[in-house]
DRENPA-3360 file (N, C-alpha, C; in nm, 2 decimals, always signed):
BEGIN
1 = MLKETLKW = -0.15/+1.88/+0.59/-0.19/+1.71/+0.60/-0.04/+1.66/+0.69 ~ +0.08/+1.75/+0.73/+0.18/+1.71/+0.81/+0.12/+1.71/+0.97 ~ +0.02/+1.84/+0.96/-0.02/+1.82/+1.11/-0.10/+1.71/+1.12 ~ -0.18/+1.64/+1.06/-0.26/+1.54/+1.05/-0.18/+1.40/+1.09 ~ -0.05/+1.41/+1.00/+0.03/+1.32/+0.99/+0.09/+1.29/+1.14 ~ +0.15/+1.41/+1.20/+0.21/+1.43/+1.32/+0.11/+1.35/+1.43 ~ -0.02/+1.39/+1.42/-0.14/+1.34/+1.49/-0.14/+1.21/+1.52 ~ -0.14/+1.17/+1.34/-0.20/+1.01/+1.34/-0.06/+0.94/+1.41;
9 = RLQYKPEK = +0.06/+0.99/+1.41/+0.16/+0.92/+1.47/+0.20/+0.90/+1.61 ~ +0.13/+1.02/+1.66/+0.12/+1.02/+1.83/+0.06/+0.91/+1.89 ~ -0.07/+0.89/+1.77/-0.22/+0.80/+1.84/-0.13/+0.67/+1.81 ~ -0.12/+0.66/+1.64/-0.07/+0.51/+1.62/+0.03/+0.49/+1.67 ~ +0.16/+0.53/+1.71/+0.25/+0.51/+1.74/+0.33/+0.40/+1.65 ~ +0.37/+0.43/+1.51/+0.42/+0.33/+1.41/+0.57/+0.30/+1.45 ~ +0.63/+0.39/+1.51/+0.77/+0.35/+1.53/+0.77/+0.27/+1.64 ~ +0.66/+0.21/+1.73/+0.67/+0.14/+1.84/+0.65/+0.00/+1.78;
17 = IRWEDVAH = +0.61/-0.07/+1.68/+0.56/-0.18/+1.61/+0.67/-0.25/+1.59 ~ +0.67/-0.37/+1.65/+0.80/-0.48/+1.65/+0.77/-0.58/+1.58 ~ +0.86/-0.64/+1.55/+0.84/-0.79/+1.47/+0.74/-0.87/+1.55 ~ +0.74/-0.89/+1.66/+0.69/-1.00/+1.74/+0.50/-0.90/+1.74 ~ +0.49/-0.81/+1.71/+0.36/-0.78/+1.69/+0.28/-0.82/+1.56 ~ +0.36/-0.83/+1.47/+0.32/-0.86/+1.32/+0.35/-1.00/+1.28 ~ +0.45/-1.07/+1.32/+0.53/-1.19/+1.30/+0.43/-1.29/+1.22 ~ +0.30/-1.31/+1.30/+0.22/-1.38/+1.24/+0.15/-1.35/+1.11;
25 = EAETGKIY = +0.14/-1.22/+1.08/+0.11/-1.18/+0.95/+0.21/-1.20/+0.84 ~ +0.35/-1.22/+0.85/+0.45/-1.23/+0.77/+0.47/-1.36/+0.71 ~ +0.41/-1.47/+0.77/+0.43/-1.58/+0.78/+0.43/-1.64/+0.64 ~ +0.34/-1.61/+0.54/+0.34/-1.65/+0.39/+0.42/-1.55/+0.32 ~ +0.48/-1.42/+0.34/+0.57/-1.36/+0.32/+0.47/-1.25/+0.19 ~ +0.36/-1.22/+0.25/+0.25/-1.16/+0.17/+0.30/-0.99/+0.15 ~ +0.39/-0.93/+0.24/+0.46/-0.84/+0.22/+0.60/-0.86/+0.27 ~ +0.70/-0.82/+0.20/+0.83/-0.80/+0.22/+0.91/-0.69/+0.21;
33 = RAKYCDKL = +1.04/-0.67/+0.25/+1.11/-0.60/+0.18/+1.24/-0.67/+0.14 ~ +1.24/-0.66/-0.01/+1.33/-0.74/-0.08/+1.50/-0.70/-0.04 ~ +1.58/-0.82/-0.06/+1.70/-0.78/-0.02/+1.80/-0.67/-0.16 ~ +1.73/-0.62/-0.24/+1.76/-0.56/-0.35/+1.67/-0.43/-0.37 ~ +1.77/-0.30/-0.41/+1.70/-0.22/-0.45/+1.69/-0.20/-0.60 ~ +1.60/-0.11/-0.65/+1.62/-0.09/-0.80/+1.74/-0.02/-0.81 ~ +1.76/+0.02/-0.98/+1.88/+0.10/-1.01/+1.90/+0.22/-0.98 ~ +1.79/+0.28/-0.88/+1.81/+0.41/-0.85/+1.83/+0.43/-0.69;
41 = GRPVLVMR = +1.86/+0.29/-0.65/+1.88/+0.26/-0.50/+1.77/+0.27/-0.40 ~ +1.66/+0.27/-0.47/+1.51/+0.27/-0.40/+1.47/+0.14/-0.31 ~ +1.45/+0.14/-0.20/+1.42/+0.01/-0.16/+1.28/-0.06/-0.20 ~ +1.30/-0.17/-0.22/+1.18/-0.26/-0.27/+1.07/-0.33/-0.16 ~ +0.94/-0.30/-0.17/+0.86/-0.41/-0.11/+0.79/-0.50/-0.21 ~ +0.82/-0.59/-0.17/+0.73/-0.70/-0.25/+0.61/-0.75/-0.17 ~ +0.49/-0.72/-0.26/+0.34/-0.76/-0.22/+0.28/-0.86/-0.28 ~ +0.25/-0.95/-0.23/+0.17/-1.08/-0.30/+0.05/-1.11/-0.21;
49 = PGFMNTNS = -0.07/-1.02/-0.27/-0.18/-1.04/-0.22/-0.26/-1.17/-0.23 ~ -0.21/-1.23/-0.31/-0.26/-1.40/-0.33/-0.25/-1.48/-0.19 ~ -0.15/-1.40/-0.11/-0.08/-1.48/+0.01/-0.15/-1.46/+0.13 ~ -0.26/-1.41/+0.13/-0.32/-1.36/+0.24/-0.34/-1.47/+0.32 ~ -0.31/-1.45/+0.47/-0.33/-1.54/+0.56/-0.42/-1.52/+0.69 ~ -0.45/-1.41/+0.69/-0.53/-1.34/+0.81/-0.65/-1.27/+0.75 ~ -0.76/-1.26/+0.86/-0.90/-1.17/+0.81/-0.88/-1.03/+0.89 ~ -0.79/-1.00/+0.94/-0.78/-0.90/+1.08/-0.75/-0.79/+0.97;
57 = TSGQIKYL = -0.85/-0.68/+0.93/-0.80/-0.57/+0.90/-0.70/-0.50/+0.97 ~ -0.70/-0.50/+1.08/-0.63/-0.38/+1.20/-0.49/-0.46/+1.17 ~ -0.47/-0.58/+1.19/-0.37/-0.65/+1.19/-0.28/-0.69/+1.07 ~ -0.38/-0.65/+0.93/-0.31/-0.66/+0.83/-0.24/-0.49/+0.80 ~ -0.32/-0.40/+0.84/-0.28/-0.25/+0.82/-0.17/-0.22/+0.92 ~ -0.16/-0.30/+1.04/-0.03/-0.28/+1.11/+0.11/-0.35/+1.05 ~ +0.06/-0.43/+0.98/+0.17/-0.49/+0.91/+0.21/-0.42/+0.82 ~ +0.16/-0.37/+0.74/+0.15/-0.28/+0.60/+0.24/-0.14/+0.67;
65 = VYCMENAL = +0.23/-0.08/+0.80/+0.27/+0.02/+0.83/+0.39/+0.00/+0.88 ~ +0.43/-0.12/+0.96/+0.56/-0.18/+0.99/+0.65/-0.19/+0.86 ~ +0.58/-0.27/+0.75/+0.69/-0.25/+0.66/+0.73/-0.11/+0.57 ~ +0.65/-0.04/+0.60/+0.67/+0.11/+0.55/+0.78/+0.15/+0.63 ~ +0.76/+0.14/+0.74/+0.85/+0.22/+0.84/+1.01/+0.15/+0.84 ~ +1.00/+0.01/+0.82/+1.12/-0.06/+0.77/+1.20/-0.04/+0.64 ~ +1.10/-0.01/+0.57/+1.17/+0.06/+0.42/+1.22/+0.18/+0.42 ~ +1.18/+0.26/+0.50/+1.20/+0.43/+0.50/+1.34/+0.43/+0.58;
73 = MNLNQGQE = +1.35/+0.33/+0.71/+1.46/+0.32/+0.78/+1.57/+0.29/+0.69 ~ +1.54/+0.21/+0.59/+1.65/+0.16/+0.52/+1.65/+0.24/+0.39 ~ +1.63/+0.35/+0.37/+1.67/+0.44/+0.24/+1.80/+0.45/+0.24 ~ +1.83/+0.47/+0.12/+2.00/+0.51/+0.07/+2.01/+0.66/+0.09 ~ +2.12/+0.70/+0.13/+2.15/+0.85/+0.16/+2.09/+0.93/+0.03 ~ +2.01/+1.03/+0.06/+1.97/+1.11/-0.06/+1.85/+1.08/-0.12 ~ +1.77/+0.93/-0.09/+1.67/+0.87/-0.15/+1.55/+0.91/-0.06 ~ +1.44/+0.91/-0.10/+1.31/+0.94/-0.02/+1.22/+0.86/-0.04;
81 = QMVWLVDF = +1.21/+0.76/-0.17/+1.11/+0.70/-0.20/+1.13/+0.54/-0.21 ~ +1.01/+0.46/-0.24/+1.05/+0.32/-0.26/+0.96/+0.29/-0.36 ~ +0.96/+0.15/-0.41/+0.91/+0.07/-0.51/+0.84/-0.03/-0.44 ~ +0.71/-0.03/-0.49/+0.60/-0.16/-0.46/+0.61/-0.24/-0.57 ~ +0.63/-0.37/-0.54/+0.62/-0.49/-0.69/+0.54/-0.58/-0.64 ~ +0.40/-0.59/-0.69/+0.32/-0.66/-0.62/+0.29/-0.78/-0.74 ~ +0.28/-0.88/-0.69/+0.30/-1.01/-0.75/+0.16/-1.08/-0.76 ~ +0.09/-1.10/-0.87/-0.06/-1.17/-0.85/-0.06/-1.31/-0.83;
89 = QGWSMGSV = +0.05/-1.36/-0.83/+0.04/-1.52/-0.81/-0.05/-1.56/-0.70 ~ -0.16/-1.64/-0.74/-0.25/-1.68/-0.64/-0.36/-1.61/-0.62 ~ -0.36/-1.47/-0.68/-0.48/-1.39/-0.66/-0.61/-1.42/-0.76 ~ -0.70/-1.40/-0.64/-0.85/-1.42/-0.70/-0.94/-1.28/-0.68 ~ -1.06/-1.28/-0.72/-1.13/-1.19/-0.61/-1.17/-1.23/-0.51 ~ -1.13/-1.35/-0.44/-1.16/-1.37/-0.31/-1.06/-1.32/-0.22 ~ -0.95/-1.28/-0.27/-0.85/-1.22/-0.21/-0.88/-1.08/-0.15 ~ -0.97/-1.01/-0.24/-1.01/-0.87/-0.26/-1.07/-0.83/-0.09;
97 = SVKVTRET = -1.03/-0.73/-0.02/-1.10/-0.67/+0.06/-1.13/-0.53/+0.03 ~ -1.22/-0.48/+0.00/-1.26/-0.30/-0.01/-1.22/-0.25/+0.12 ~ -1.22/-0.30/+0.21/-1.17/-0.21/+0.32/-1.03/-0.19/+0.34 ~ -1.02/-0.26/+0.35/-0.84/-0.28/+0.33/-0.79/-0.23/+0.25 ~ -0.82/-0.21/+0.12/-0.78/-0.14/+0.02/-0.81/+0.01/+0.03 ~ -0.92/+0.05/+0.07/-0.96/+0.19/+0.12/-0.87/+0.25/+0.20 ~ -0.84/+0.13/+0.33/-0.75/+0.20/+0.43/-0.59/+0.19/+0.40 ~ -0.55/+0.11/+0.30/-0.43/+0.12/+0.26/-0.41/+0.24/+0.17;
105 = AHILQDHY = -0.49/+0.29/+0.12/-0.45/+0.43/+0.04/-0.51/+0.52/+0.11 ~ -0.57/+0.51/+0.21/-0.58/+0.63/+0.31/-0.42/+0.64/+0.39 ~ -0.38/+0.52/+0.41/-0.25/+0.52/+0.50/-0.15/+0.58/+0.43 ~ -0.12/+0.52/+0.28/-0.02/+0.58/+0.20/-0.01/+0.74/+0.13 ~ -0.15/+0.74/+0.12/-0.19/+0.91/+0.06/-0.15/+1.00/+0.18 ~ -0.22/+0.97/+0.28/-0.22/+1.08/+0.42/-0.13/+1.08/+0.50 ~ -0.10/+0.96/+0.52/+0.06/+1.00/+0.61/+0.20/+0.92/+0.56 ~ +0.21/+0.86/+0.46/+0.34/+0.88/+0.39/+0.31/+0.93/+0.25;
113 = PERLGLGI = +0.29/+1.06/+0.21/+0.30/+1.12/+0.10/+0.40/+1.12/+0.03 ~ +0.41/+1.09/-0.12/+0.53/+1.07/-0.18/+0.63/+0.98/-0.15 ~ +0.58/+0.91/-0.08/+0.71/+0.81/-0.03/+0.67/+0.68/-0.16 ~ +0.57/+0.69/-0.24/+0.55/+0.57/-0.32/+0.63/+0.65/-0.46 ~ +0.74/+0.58/-0.51/+0.81/+0.65/-0.64/+0.77/+0.57/-0.78 ~ +0.74/+0.43/-0.74/+0.66/+0.34/-0.82/+0.61/+0.21/-0.83 ~ +0.50/+0.20/-0.85/+0.40/+0.07/-0.82/+0.43/-0.02/-0.96 ~ +0.44/-0.16/-0.93/+0.47/-0.23/-1.06/+0.37/-0.35/-1.03;
121 = LYNPPKIF = +0.25/-0.37/-1.09/+0.16/-0.46/-1.08/+0.21/-0.58/-1.18 ~ +0.25/-0.66/-1.12/+0.31/-0.80/-1.22/+0.22/-0.91/-1.25 ~ +0.16/-0.90/-1.38/+0.11/-1.03/-1.42/-0.02/-1.03/-1.35 ~ -0.12/-0.90/-1.38/-0.26/-0.89/-1.30/-0.34/-0.96/-1.40 ~ -0.42/-1.07/-1.34/-0.51/-1.16/-1.42/-0.61/-1.03/-1.48 ~ -0.72/-1.05/-1.57/-0.77/-1.03/-1.67/-0.87/-0.96/-1.60 ~ -0.93/-1.03/-1.46/-1.06/-0.99/-1.38/-1.02/-0.85/-1.30 ~ -0.85/-0.84/-1.28/-0.81/-0.77/-1.20/-0.85/-0.60/-1.25;
129 = ESFWTIVK = -0.88/-0.61/-1.38/-0.91/-0.48/-1.42/-1.07/-0.43/-1.36 ~ -1.13/-0.52/-1.33/-1.27/-0.48/-1.25/-1.23/-0.42/-1.14 ~ -1.15/-0.48/-1.05/-1.12/-0.44/-0.92/-1.03/-0.31/-0.92 ~ -0.95/-0.27/-1.04/-0.88/-0.18/-1.02/-1.00/-0.04/-1.06 ~ -1.08/-0.08/-1.16/-1.19/+0.03/-1.14/-1.25/+0.08/-1.03 ~ -1.27/-0.03/-0.91/-1.30/-0.01/-0.79/-1.21/+0.09/-0.72 ~ -1.07/+0.05/-0.74/-0.95/+0.09/-0.65/-0.93/+0.25/-0.68 ~ -0.93/+0.28/-0.83/-0.87/+0.38/-0.88/-0.92/+0.51/-0.79;
137 = PFLEPKTY = -1.09/+0.49/-0.78/-1.14/+0.66/-0.71/-1.10/+0.67/-0.60 ~ -1.03/+0.55/-0.52/-0.94/+0.60/-0.40/-0.83/+0.66/-0.38 ~ -0.75/+0.66/-0.53/-0.63/+0.70/-0.50/-0.62/+0.86/-0.58 ~ -0.55/+0.92/-0.53/-0.52/+1.06/-0.59/-0.44/+1.01/-0.74 ~ -0.46/+1.11/-0.86/-0.43/+1.12/-0.98/-0.25/+1.09/-0.97 ~ -0.19/+1.17/-0.89/-0.05/+1.15/-0.87/+0.01/+1.01/-0.83 ~ -0.08/+0.95/-0.75/-0.04/+0.82/-0.71/-0.06/+0.72/-0.83 ~ -0.19/+0.70/-0.87/-0.25/+0.61/-0.98/-0.13/+0.62/-1.13;
145 = KKVKFVYS = -0.10/+0.75/-1.13/-0.01/+0.74/-1.24/+0.14/+0.68/-1.25 ~ +0.16/+0.66/-1.12/+0.30/+0.60/-1.07/+0.30/+0.46/-1.09 ~ +0.19/+0.41/-1.13/+0.15/+0.25/-1.14/+0.19/+0.21/-1.31 ~ +0.26/+0.11/-1.29/+0.29/+0.01/-1.40/+0.22/-0.10/-1.43 ~ +0.15/-0.15/-1.55/+0.09/-0.30/-1.55/+0.22/-0.39/-1.62 ~ +0.27/-0.48/-1.58/+0.38/-0.54/-1.63/+0.33/-0.69/-1.65 ~ +0.34/-0.74/-1.76/+0.32/-0.88/-1.82/+0.47/-0.97/-1.88 ~ +0.46/-1.08/-1.81/+0.57/-1.16/-1.83/+0.59/-1.21/-1.99;
153 = DDLKSQKV = +0.46/-1.23/-2.03/+0.47/-1.26/-2.17/+0.48/-1.13/-2.27 ~ +0.50/-1.04/-2.24/+0.49/-0.91/-2.30/+0.66/-0.84/-2.30 ~ +0.75/-0.88/-2.43/+0.84/-0.83/-2.43/+0.87/-0.68/-2.40 ~ +0.80/-0.59/-2.41/+0.80/-0.48/-2.40/+0.79/-0.43/-2.25 ~ +0.72/-0.52/-2.17/+0.70/-0.52/-2.04/+0.83/-0.55/-1.96 ~ +0.90/-0.65/-2.01/+1.01/-0.73/-1.96/+1.14/-0.63/-2.00 ~ +1.12/-0.54/-2.09/+1.24/-0.41/-2.09/+1.21/-0.32/-2.01 ~ +1.11/-0.28/-1.96/+1.06/-0.22/-1.82/+1.15/-0.26/-1.71;
161 = MEEIFDLD = +1.10/-0.39/-1.69/+1.19/-0.46/-1.60/+1.33/-0.44/-1.58 ~ +1.41/-0.46/-1.69/+1.53/-0.46/-1.73/+1.59/-0.31/-1.68 ~ +1.53/-0.23/-1.73/+1.55/-0.08/-1.70/+1.56/-0.02/-1.56 ~ +1.45/-0.10/-1.49/+1.42/-0.07/-1.33/+1.52/-0.18/-1.26 ~ +1.52/-0.27/-1.27/+1.63/-0.35/-1.19/+1.73/-0.44/-1.23 ~ +1.84/-0.48/-1.14/+1.90/-0.56/-1.19/+1.86/-0.71/-1.22 ~ +1.83/-0.77/-1.33/+1.82/-0.89/-1.31/+1.88/-1.01/-1.23 ~ +2.02/-0.97/-1.22/+2.08/-1.08/-1.12/+2.04/-1.09/-0.99;
169 = KLDTAFGG = +1.98/-0.95/-0.95/+1.94/-0.96/-0.80/+1.80/-0.98/-0.81 ~ +1.69/-0.93/-0.91/+1.58/-0.96/-0.90/+1.50/-1.07/-0.92 ~ +1.41/-1.14/-0.84/+1.36/-1.27/-0.84/+1.31/-1.31/-0.93 ~ +1.33/-1.43/-0.97/+1.28/-1.53/-1.08/+1.13/-1.48/-1.13 ~ +1.06/-1.48/-0.98/+0.92/-1.46/-1.03/+0.88/-1.33/-1.07 ~ +0.99/-1.24/-1.09/+0.98/-1.13/-1.15/+1.03/-1.12/-1.29 ~ +1.10/-1.22/-1.35/+1.17/-1.22/-1.47/+1.30/-1.22/-1.43 ~ +1.35/-1.20/-1.32/+1.51/-1.19/-1.29/+1.54/-1.33/-1.27;
177 = RNTAGFDY = +1.70/-1.32/-1.19/+1.76/-1.44/-1.21/+1.81/-1.49/-1.07 ~ +1.73/-1.42/-0.97/+1.78/-1.47/-0.83/+1.68/-1.57/-0.79 ~ +1.71/-1.68/-0.78/+1.63/-1.77/-0.73/+1.62/-1.82/-0.54 ~ +1.67/-1.73/-0.46/+1.67/-1.70/-0.33/+1.50/-1.76/-0.29 ~ +1.43/-1.63/-0.32/+1.28/-1.62/-0.28/+1.29/-1.57/-0.16 ~ +1.17/-1.60/-0.08/+1.12/-1.54/+0.06/+1.16/-1.67/+0.14 ~ +1.24/-1.62/+0.26/+1.28/-1.72/+0.36/+1.23/-1.64/+0.49 ~ +1.10/-1.73/+0.55/+1.03/-1.64/+0.65/+1.15/-1.62/+0.80;
185 = QAYAQQMK = +1.23/-1.72/+0.80/+1.33/-1.74/+0.93/+1.41/-1.64/+0.92 ~ +1.47/-1.63/+0.80/+1.58/-1.54/+0.76/+1.54/-1.39/+0.76 ~ +1.41/-1.38/+0.72/+1.36/-1.25/+0.71/+1.33/-1.20/+0.86 ~ +1.27/-1.31/+0.92/+1.23/-1.24/+1.07/+1.38/-1.23/+1.15 ~ +1.49/-1.27/+1.13/+1.60/-1.23/+1.18/+1.63/-1.11/+1.15 ~ +1.63/-1.09/+1.04/+1.69/-0.94/+0.97/+1.59/-0.87/+1.02 ~ +1.44/-0.87/+1.05/+1.37/-0.77/+1.11/+1.39/-0.76/+1.27 ~ +1.41/-0.88/+1.33/+1.48/-0.81/+1.46/+1.60/-0.74/+1.48;
193 = EDDIRKSN = +1.67/-0.77/+1.41/+1.78/-0.69/+1.38/+1.74/-0.53/+1.35 ~ +1.69/-0.53/+1.28/+1.66/-0.40/+1.21/+1.56/-0.33/+1.35 ~ +1.50/-0.41/+1.43/+1.40/-0.34/+1.51/+1.52/-0.29/+1.64 ~ +1.64/-0.36/+1.65/+1.69/-0.30/+1.75/+1.79/-0.19/+1.70 ~ +1.81/-0.18/+1.57/+1.86/-0.08/+1.54/+1.79/+0.05/+1.55 ~ +1.68/+0.04/+1.51/+1.56/+0.11/+1.53/+1.57/+0.19/+1.69 ~ +1.53/+0.09/+1.77/+1.52/+0.12/+1.92/+1.64/+0.20/+1.97 ~ +1.77/+0.17/+1.91/+1.87/+0.24/+1.97/+1.89/+0.38/+1.91;
201 = FLDSSCSS = +1.85/+0.36/+1.79/+1.84/+0.52/+1.71/+1.72/+0.63/+1.80 ~ +1.61/+0.54/+1.82/+1.51/+0.61/+1.89/+1.55/+0.71/+2.07 ~ +1.63/+0.57/+2.13/+1.70/+0.60/+2.25/+1.79/+0.69/+2.25 ~ +1.87/+0.70/+2.13/+2.00/+0.76/+2.16/+1.98/+0.90/+2.10 ~ +1.84/+0.92/+2.03/+1.81/+1.06/+1.96/+1.75/+1.14/+2.06 ~ +1.59/+1.10/+2.09/+1.52/+1.17/+2.17/+1.54/+1.35/+2.16 ~ +1.58/+1.35/+2.01/+1.58/+1.51/+1.99/+1.43/+1.57/+1.90 ~ +1.45/+1.69/+1.88/+1.35/+1.74/+1.82/+1.33/+1.75/+1.68;
209 = SPPPSILS = +1.43/+1.63/+1.63/+1.44/+1.59/+1.49/+1.38/+1.49/+1.45 ~ +1.27/+1.54/+1.36/+1.14/+1.41/+1.31/+1.21/+1.27/+1.25 ~ +1.16/+1.16/+1.28/+1.23/+1.05/+1.22/+1.21/+1.07/+1.03 ~ +1.27/+1.00/+0.98/+1.27/+1.00/+0.84/+1.16/+0.98/+0.76 ~ +1.06/+0.92/+0.82/+0.94/+0.87/+0.81/+0.83/+0.99/+0.79 ~ +0.87/+1.10/+0.87/+0.76/+1.21/+0.87/+0.81/+1.35/+0.81 ~ +0.92/+1.32/+0.72/+0.98/+1.46/+0.65/+0.89/+1.51/+0.59 ~ +0.85/+1.66/+0.57/+0.75/+1.70/+0.52/+0.72/+1.67/+0.36;
217 = ESHQLESP = +0.57/+1.64/+0.36/+0.52/+1.59/+0.23/+0.55/+1.69/+0.10 ~ +0.65/+1.81/+0.12/+0.65/+1.92/+0.04/+0.79/+1.85/-0.07 ~ +0.85/+1.75/-0.02/+0.93/+1.68/-0.12/+0.87/+1.60/-0.23 ~ +0.86/+1.68/-0.34/+0.80/+1.62/-0.46/+0.88/+1.59/-0.55 ~ +0.95/+1.44/-0.52/+1.06/+1.41/-0.58/+1.04/+1.32/-0.73 ~ +1.11/+1.37/-0.84/+1.07/+1.30/-0.95/+1.23/+1.22/-0.98 ~ +1.21/+1.09/-1.03/+1.34/+1.02/-1.04/+1.36/+1.04/-1.17 ~ +1.50/+1.08/-1.18/+1.57/+1.10/-1.32/+1.60/+0.98/-1.40;
225 = GLDHDSST = +1.56/+0.98/-1.54/+1.63/+0.87/-1.62/+1.49/+0.78/-1.67 ~ +1.40/+0.76/-1.57/+1.32/+0.66/-1.61/+1.18/+0.72/-1.63 ~ +1.09/+0.68/-1.72/+0.96/+0.74/-1.72/+0.88/+0.64/-1.63 ~ +0.83/+0.69/-1.50/+0.75/+0.60/-1.39/+0.62/+0.65/-1.41 ~ +0.56/+0.71/-1.50/+0.43/+0.74/-1.54/+0.37/+0.62/-1.62 ~ +0.26/+0.59/-1.61/+0.19/+0.44/-1.65/+0.18/+0.49/-1.77 ~ +0.23/+0.41/-1.86/+0.17/+0.41/-1.99/+0.07/+0.30/-2.04 ~ +0.07/+0.20/-1.96/-0.03/+0.09/-2.00/-0.15/+0.10/-1.93;
233 = SDEGGLSS = -0.15/+0.18/-1.81/-0.25/+0.17/-1.74/-0.34/+0.28/-1.80 ~ -0.46/+0.29/-1.76/-0.56/+0.37/-1.82/-0.53/+0.51/-1.78 ~ -0.55/+0.61/-1.85/-0.56/+0.75/-1.83/-0.66/+0.83/-1.81 ~ -0.76/+0.81/-1.76/-0.87/+0.86/-1.73/-0.84/+0.89/-1.59 ~ -0.98/+0.93/-1.53/-0.97/+0.95/-1.40/-1.03/+1.07/-1.35 ~ -1.03/+1.08/-1.22/-1.09/+1.22/-1.20/-1.01/+1.36/-1.19 ~ -1.03/+1.44/-1.22/-0.99/+1.56/-1.21/-0.96/+1.60/-1.05 ~ -0.86/+1.70/-1.01/-0.82/+1.71/-0.86/-0.94/+1.78/-0.82;
241 = SEEATPRN = -1.03/+1.82/-0.83/-1.14/+1.89/-0.82/-1.25/+1.80/-0.78 ~ -1.22/+1.66/-0.83/-1.34/+1.57/-0.87/-1.30/+1.44/-0.76 ~ -1.17/+1.43/-0.77/-1.12/+1.30/-0.68/-1.22/+1.26/-0.61 ~ -1.23/+1.13/-0.55/-1.29/+1.04/-0.47/-1.16/+1.01/-0.38 ~ -1.14/+1.07/-0.27/-1.03/+1.05/-0.17/-1.10/+0.95/-0.09 ~ -1.01/+0.88/-0.01/-1.08/+0.81/+0.10/-1.17/+0.86/+0.19 ~ -1.12/+1.00/+0.23/-1.24/+1.07/+0.34/-1.37/+1.09/+0.24 ~ -1.38/+1.13/+0.12/-1.46/+1.14/+0.05/-1.55/+1.01/+0.05;
249 = MECIDEKI = -1.50/+0.91/+0.03/-1.54/+0.79/+0.02/-1.64/+0.75/+0.16 ~ -1.54/+0.80/+0.27/-1.60/+0.77/+0.36/-1.76/+0.83/+0.40 ~ -1.74/+0.99/+0.37/-1.87/+1.03/+0.36/-1.97/+0.99/+0.28 ~ -1.94/+0.94/+0.16/-2.05/+0.87/+0.09/-2.10/+0.76/+0.15 ~ -2.01/+0.66/+0.17/-2.03/+0.56/+0.27/-2.15/+0.58/+0.42 ~ -2.10/+0.73/+0.51/-2.20/+0.77/+0.56/-2.35/+0.78/+0.52 ~ -2.30/+0.86/+0.41/-2.49/+0.91/+0.38/-2.54/+0.80/+0.31 ~ -2.49/+0.68/+0.28/-2.55/+0.56/+0.21/-2.64/+0.49/+0.32;
257 = QELSLRQK = -2.54/+0.50/+0.45/-2.61/+0.46/+0.59/-2.70/+0.51/+0.61 ~ -2.70/+0.67/+0.64/-2.81/+0.75/+0.67/-2.92/+0.72/+0.59 ~ -2.93/+0.72/+0.43/-3.03/+0.68/+0.35/-3.09/+0.56/+0.40 ~ -3.00/+0.45/+0.40/-3.06/+0.33/+0.47/-3.13/+0.31/+0.58 ~ -3.09/+0.41/+0.69/-3.16/+0.41/+0.81/-3.31/+0.47/+0.79 ~ -3.29/+0.57/+0.69/-3.42/+0.61/+0.70/-3.56/+0.54/+0.62 ~ -3.45/+0.46/+0.53/-3.58/+0.38/+0.46/-3.64/+0.29/+0.52 ~ -3.54/+0.26/+0.64/-3.60/+0.14/+0.73/-3.71/+0.20/+0.81;
265 = DVQVDEAA = -3.68/+0.33/+0.86/-3.77/+0.40/+0.93/-3.90/+0.43/+0.88 ~ -3.92/+0.47/+0.74/-4.01/+0.46/+0.68/-4.09/+0.36/+0.66 ~ -4.01/+0.22/+0.63/-4.10/+0.12/+0.59/-4.17/+0.07/+0.74 ~ -4.10/+0.11/+0.85/-4.16/+0.08/+0.98/-4.26/+0.13/+1.01 ~ -4.29/+0.28/+0.99/-4.39/+0.37/+1.00/-4.49/+0.33/+0.88 ~ -4.48/+0.30/+0.78/-4.58/+0.22/+0.69/-4.62/+0.11/+0.72 ~ -4.58/+0.04/+0.79/-4.61/-0.12/+0.85/-4.70/-0.10/+0.96 ~ -4.67/+0.00/+1.05/-4.74/+0.03/+1.17/-4.86/+0.11/+1.13;
273 = VAAKQVH = -4.88/+0.21/+1.00/-4.99/+0.25/+0.95/-5.08/+0.15/+0.91 ~ -5.04/+0.05/+0.85/-5.10/-0.07/+0.78/-5.18/-0.17/+0.88 ~ -5.10/-0.17/+0.99/-5.16/-0.25/+1.10/-5.27/-0.17/+1.18 ~ -5.27/-0.06/+1.18/-5.36/+0.00/+1.24/-5.52/+0.04/+1.15 ~ -5.48/+0.04/+1.02/-5.58/+0.01/+0.95/-5.67/-0.10/+0.95 ~ -5.59/-0.22/+0.93/-5.63/-0.36/+0.96/-5.71/-0.38/+1.07 ~ -5.72/-0.32/+1.20/-5.76/-0.32/+1.31/-5.86/-0.25/+1.34;
% end
């Protein structure tokens, strides 16, 4: 996997993405790095799928990669994982893109292995359960087991948030006491400053040492003190020998397309035969 990741990085060049390349994707705050970390010091990426503002799959993925790289650049010493905090405000099935979802799973699992320490789905609507059923086969068991479903009207869920975050720093949208919210202009300035730091680092290093975002996926870190396996998400799923990874799904899609083309060819042949019989 590391070999494939290195190949991907050489081709995609994620370290070359700059704020100016993705600024338009960030205008609504659909993804941003929070100013706070969790209690273990892990950076937090806030995701708001109900705030989608573009239809470009490549643009959305480029912005996701930019945010991942930025979060990794801001890792605290000794920390290698991050937290995804997903806010379902404004979300509907109309916000769903299976293509983007599958590509997101591919990017996360194949090129940023073991970087997700915890994923919190905050106030997902009932209808999301159907979407989760679709998404889950794209994920490896070790990935979806890191997902927690949290609800603002559930006391047990709120205790989970108190265990993970400092409520004085956590956004009010997630049950915290921080009223600052997302400020696009302030965030843009922060990202530009981070880009300068990254450029300076890349220019000064030019060494054989790989950047922190491609450290070996062999680091299988488990966070102490907190149970980050999902107790509220369903426990089913595919075994490691059966799991439908993004690559497997691509193969299935190709087979379906091949069958569809064959079916069309058969229909054309049958129509030609029928026309000859008429004449």
